[in-house]
C-alpha positions in Angstrom: 124.1 182.1 16.3 125.2 185.1 18.4 126.9 187.4 16.7 130.1 189.3 18.1 129.5 192.9 18.5 132.6 195.3 18.3 133.1 197.4 21.0 134.9 200.3 19.6 132.5 201.7 17.5 130.1 201.7 20.3 132.6 203.1 22.6 133.6 205.9 19.7 129.9 206.8 19.7 129.2 207.0 23.3 132.3 209.3 23.5 131.2 211.9 21.1 127.8 211.8 22.6 129.0 212.4 26.0 131.4 214.9 24.8 128.1 217.0 23.1 125.9 216.6 26.0 128.7 217.8 28.2 129.2 221.1 25.6 125.8 221.7 25.5 125.9 221.3 29.7 128.1 223.6 30.1 126.5 226.4 27.6 123.3 225.5 29.9 125.1 226.1 33.1 126.9 229.3 31.9 123.7 230.3 30.6 122.0 229.9 33.9 124.7 231.6 35.9 124.4 234.5 33.4 120.9 234.9 33.7 120.8 234.7 37.4 123.0 237.4 38.0 121.9 239.4 35.8 118.7 239.4 37.6 120.2 239.3 41.4 122.4 242.2 40.0 119.4 244.0 38.1 116.9 243.3 41.8 120.3 245.1 43.4 119.8 248.0 41.0 116.3 248.8 41.0 116.3 248.9 45.2 119.7 251.4 44.8 117.4 253.5 42.1 114.5 253.8 45.0 116.4 254.6 47.8 118.2 257.1 46.2 114.8 258.6 45.0 113.7 258.7 48.8 117.0 259.5 49.9 116.5 263.2 48.2 113.3 263.8 50.3 115.0 263.0 53.6 117.0 265.6 55.7 120.3 266.0 56.1 122.2 263.8 58.9 119.0 261.7 59.4 119.1 257.9 59.1 116.7 255.7 56.8 114.7 253.2 58.1 115.2 249.8 57.7 112.0 249.1 56.6 112.9 251.5 53.6 115.9 250.2 53.1 115.3 246.4 52.7 113.1 243.2 53.1 114.1 241.5 55.6 115.5 238.7 53.0 117.1 241.5 50.9 121.0 242.0 51.5 122.1 245.0 53.6 122.2 248.2 52.2 124.5 251.5 53.5 123.6 254.9 52.9 126.2 257.8 53.3 126.0 261.3 52.5 128.9 263.4 51.5 129.0 267.2 51.5 132.4 269.8 51.2 134.8 266.4 51.2 133.2 264.9 54.7 131.5 261.9 54.7 128.7 261.1 56.6 127.1 257.7 57.6 122.9 257.5 57.6 122.8 254.2 58.3 123.8 251.8 60.8 126.6 249.6 60.7 127.6 251.3 57.3 131.2 250.7 56.8 133.5 254.3 56.2 133.4 254.8 52.6 137.1 255.5 51.5 137.6 258.6 49.5 138.8 257.1 46.4 135.6 255.6 45.6 134.1 259.1 46.4 136.5 260.7 44.1 136.5 258.2 41.5 132.3 258.0 41.1 132.0 259.5 37.6 129.9 256.8 36.7 126.3 256.1 37.6 127.3 252.9 39.1 130.2 251.0 39.7 131.5 247.9 42.0 134.3 248.5 44.6 135.6 246.8 47.7 135.6 247.5 51.2 137.1 245.9 53.3 137.0 242.9 51.2 133.6 243.2 50.6 132.5 243.6 46.9 129.6 246.4 46.8 127.7 247.5 44.0 127.2 251.5 44.3 124.9 254.5 42.9 124.6 258.2 44.2 122.8 261.1 43.2 123.0 265.1 44.2 121.2 266.9 46.2 120.0 270.6 45.6 121.9 271.7 48.1 125.1 270.3 47.0 125.5 267.2 49.0 126.1 263.7 47.1 123.8 260.6 48.7 125.5 257.1 48.1 123.8 254.1 48.1 125.7 250.5 48.1 124.6 246.8 48.5 126.5 244.1 49.2 127.3 241.3 46.3 128.4 239.1 49.0 125.1 236.8 48.9 125.1 237.3 44.8 128.0 235.8 45.3 127.6 233.2 47.2 124.0 232.1 45.1 126.4 232.0 42.0 128.9 229.6 43.6 126.4 227.4 45.1 124.9 226.7 41.4 128.4 226.3 40.4 129.0 223.9 42.5 125.7 222.1 42.3 126.6 222.0 38.6 129.7 220.6 39.5 128.6 217.9 41.2 125.8 216.5 38.9 128.6 216.5 36.3 130.3 213.2 37.3 126.5 211.7 37.5 125.6 213.3 33.8 128.2 212.1 32.3 128.5 208.8 33.5 124.8 208.4 33.0 125.1 209.7 29.1 127.9 207.5 28.6 126.8 204.0 30.1 123.2 204.9 28.2 124.6 206.1 24.8 127.2 202.9 25.2 124.4 200.8 25.4 122.4 202.7 22.9 124.8 202.0 20.5 125.5 198.6 20.8 122.1 197.8 20.4 122.1 199.4 17.7 124.9 198.0 15.7 123.8 194.5 16.3 121.2 194.8 13.2 124.0 196.3 11.4 126.4 193.8 12.5 124.2 190.9 11.9 123.4 192.1 7.8 127.2 192.7 7.9 128.1 188.8 9.2 125.1 187.7 6.5 126.6 189.4 3.8 130.0 188.0 4.3 128.8 184.8 5.0 126.4 185.4 1.7 130.1 186.4 -0.2 131.5 183.2 1.0 128.8 180.8 0.2 128.0 182.2 -3.0 131.7 182.1 -4.1 131.9 178.2 -3.0 128.4 177.2 -4.8 129.5 179.2 -7.7 133.2 177.5 -8.0 131.9 174.1 -7.6 130.0 173.6 -10.6 132.8 175.9 -12.3 135.4 173.5 -11.5 133.7 170.6 -12.8 133.1 172.0 -16.3 136.7 173.0 -16.2 137.9 169.4 -15.7 135.8 168.0 -17.8 136.5 170.2 -20.9 140.3 170.0 -19.7 140.2 166.1 -20.0 137.9 166.2 -23.2 140.5 168.4 -24.6 144.0 166.5 -23.8 141.9 162.8 -24.5 141.2 160.8 -27.2 137.4 159.6 -26.8 134.6 158.4 -28.7 131.4 160.2 -29.7 129.8 158.6 -26.3 132.6 159.6 -24.2 132.7 162.8 -25.8 128.8 163.0 -25.6 129.2 161.8 -21.7 131.5 164.9 -20.8 129.3 167.3 -22.7 125.6 165.8 -20.7 127.9 166.2 -17.7 128.6 169.8 -18.3 125.5 170.8 -19.5 124.4 169.5 -15.7 126.6 171.9 -14.0 125.8 174.8 -16.7 122.0 173.7 -15.5 123.0 174.0 -11.8 125.1 177.4 -12.4 122.0 179.0 -14.1 119.8 178.0 -11.7 122.1 179.5 -8.9 122.5 182.6 -10.7 119.1 182.9 -11.1 118.0 182.6 -8.1 120.9 185.2 -6.8 119.8 187.7 -8.9 116.3 187.0 -7.7 117.2 187.7 -4.2 119.1 190.7 -5.3 116.5 192.1 -6.8 114.1 191.9 -4.1 116.7 193.4 -1.4 117.2 196.3 -3.4 113.2 197.4 -3.0 112.4 197.4 -6.7 108.8 198.6 -7.1 106.8 195.5 -5.9 104.7 193.4 -8.6 100.8 194.0 -8.5 99.1 192.0 -6.2 96.0 189.9 -6.9 93.1 187.5 -4.8 94.9 184.2 -6.3 93.4 180.8 -5.4 95.8 178.9 -4.0 93.9 175.6 -4.7 94.1 176.7 -8.3 98.1 177.1 -8.1 98.7 173.9 -6.5 97.0 171.8 -9.0 99.3 173.6 -11.5 102.4 173.3 -9.8 101.5 169.3 -9.0 100.9 168.7 -12.4 104.2 170.2 -13.7 105.8 167.8 -10.6 104.3 164.9 -12.0 107.2 163.8 -14.3 109.9 164.6 -11.1 107.6 162.6 -8.9 106.8 159.7 -11.2 110.9 159.4 -11.8 111.4 159.4 -7.6 108.6 156.7 -7.4 106.9 159.3 -5.4 102.9 159.7 -4.4 101.6 162.8 -4.4 98.5 163.5 -2.9 96.5 166.3 -3.1 93.8 167.5 0.1 91.4 171.0 -0.1 89.4 171.2 2.7 87.8 175.1 2.0 85.0 176.3 3.9 85.4 179.5 1.5 87.9 180.0 -1.6 91.4 179.4 -0.4 92.2 183.0 -1.8 95.2 185.2 -1.0 96.6 188.7 -1.7 99.8 187.9 -3.6 101.7 188.4 -7.0 100.3 184.8 -8.6 104.1 184.6 -10.1 105.2 184.6 -6.4 103.0 181.8 -5.1 104.1 179.6 -8.0 107.7 179.6 -7.0 106.9 179.0 -3.1 104.5 176.3 -4.1 107.4 174.8 -6.2 110.0 175.2 -3.7 108.2 173.2 -1.2 107.5 170.8 -3.5 110.6 170.3 -5.1 112.1 170.0 -1.1 109.4 167.7 -0.4 110.1 165.2 -3.9 113.4 165.6 -2.9 114.0 164.5 0.4 111.1 161.9 0.5 111.8 158.2 0.2 111.5 156.1 -2.8 108.9 154.9 -3.2 107.2 157.3 -0.7 104.7 159.6 -0.3 104.2 163.5 -0.1 100.8 165.2 0.9 99.6 168.9 0.1 97.0 170.5 2.0 95.0 173.6 1.6 92.7 174.5 4.0 90.3 177.6 3.6 88.3 179.0 7.0 86.4 182.3 7.1 90.0 184.0 8.8 92.7 182.5 7.2 94.2 180.5 4.5 97.1 177.6 5.4 99.0 175.6 2.8 100.8 172.7 3.8 103.4 170.2 2.5 104.2 167.1 4.0 106.9 164.6 3.3 108.0 160.9 4.8 111.6 162.0 4.2 114.1 162.2 7.3 112.3 165.3 8.6 113.6 168.6 10.1 115.9 168.3 13.1 114.6 170.9 16.0 118.3 172.2 16.3 118.0 172.9 12.6 114.8 174.6 12.5 116.0 178.1 13.1 118.4 178.5 10.3 115.9 176.8 8.4 115.6 179.8 5.9 119.0 181.0 6.1 120.7 181.6 2.5 123.1 178.7 1.4 121.4 176.6 4.2 120.9 173.1 3.4 118.9 170.8 5.6 121.5 168.1 5.3 124.9 169.3 3.6 125.3 165.8 2.2 121.9 166.4 0.3 123.2 166.2 -3.0 121.5 169.0 -5.5 120.7 172.7 -4.9 122.5 175.4 -3.7 120.4 176.5 -0.6 118.6 179.2 -1.6 115.0 178.0 -2.3 114.0 178.0 1.0 115.2 181.8 1.3 113.2 182.8 -1.5 110.2 180.9 -0.5 110.5 182.7 3.0 111.2 186.0 1.2 107.5 185.4 -0.7 105.8 184.5 2.7 107.1 187.1 4.6 106.1 189.7 2.0 102.6 188.4 1.5 101.8 188.8 5.1 102.2 185.4 5.9 103.9 183.2 8.8 105.4 179.6 9.1 104.6 176.9 10.8 107.5 174.3 10.8 107.0 170.5 12.7 106.7 167.0 12.0 104.1 165.1 9.7 102.1 162.3 10.1 104.0 160.5 7.3 107.2 160.8 9.6 108.9 163.5 7.7 108.8 167.4 7.6 105.6 169.4 7.4 106.0 173.0 6.4 103.4 175.3 6.7 102.5 178.3 5.4 99.5 180.5 7.0 98.0 183.8 5.6 95.0 186.2 6.7 92.0 186.1 4.4 92.0 189.6 2.6 89.2 191.8 4.0 88.7 193.3 0.8 88.6 192.7 -3.5 90.5 195.7 -4.1 94.3 194.7 -2.8 96.7 197.1 -3.4 101.1 196.9 -3.8 102.6 194.9 -1.1 104.9 195.8 1.1 108.7 195.9 0.5 110.1 193.8 3.2 114.1 193.3 3.4 115.6 190.4 4.5 
């Protein structure tokens, strides 16, 4: 059965993840732009400082060579000489230096614009009283920053869509087991309420009728027997629910031992002898073992598992009928199978066979549908696996296969949640 996954939680998670990634992306882009700008500006200041040191040795009015000014890939550098208020350009194509820049150049370096172009200026005074100004255009730096910013803006929609889609898909996938668990919990609560309500209703009705109706001693005894039967059923349901609840809560697991499956099967068969006689069922035990059928498991868990399988087989077997229990032990595994000649298990029902409160035949009377859920918990916790198919008797065959333990020392079994 497919579980409908609500879209709203996944959308909220995707939106939150996208917003977080977007903020981080903006911070990273801002940091990169700052680092690139700082690096380019540092290189500009380094080149200008070198030119200022060279200009001290150049005679007045002599142009600096292009090779000394900058490399072919560097922005153009302009040099001016100022003496007695007269500005003289000492580089080719140097723009006119405004006197406002000369008058305000108290700082070691500053930015200013000439003809709408940004420049970084530095200056130094010569011993003869003249001042040398050098400037490099910042247009190339602004262009680099613009390219980086445009690239970041162009990539941002792809990043946002990709992150949102990925987060949405991951959120949906992560929500599936949670939603399945929530649905199963709701189903478990509803089914438990229904199963508990039935015997309580019968008990209440029987007690009510007994109180308002005059009956003979035998009539009251019959009523009490019916109440006793429903009380026994109610107690069985509550005990099974408590067992599953303790299993789900992951308490310390019982100590596992090397248990001989054949011995436990024989003990359970002896316990079921009155049941098979009352139902006119022939119970056969077939052991074909090359080696001892040892399984690492808590003995009480293995006893409960075999008891559930025998209870189901004797309940659905014909009357008169046959139930066969086989134990097979090879060098690598131990197999336990219980077969009956009943109606069998439809293939369409096998995928939900171990669901709680799920009965193979809803009209099949006794039981609350918790037995196979308990059996499945035992099998999975003891590292076993199920094989459910048809038996040669015409009914169902339930088989559990365990791997043989490799050593005689067995640690505690891992806890497996349902």
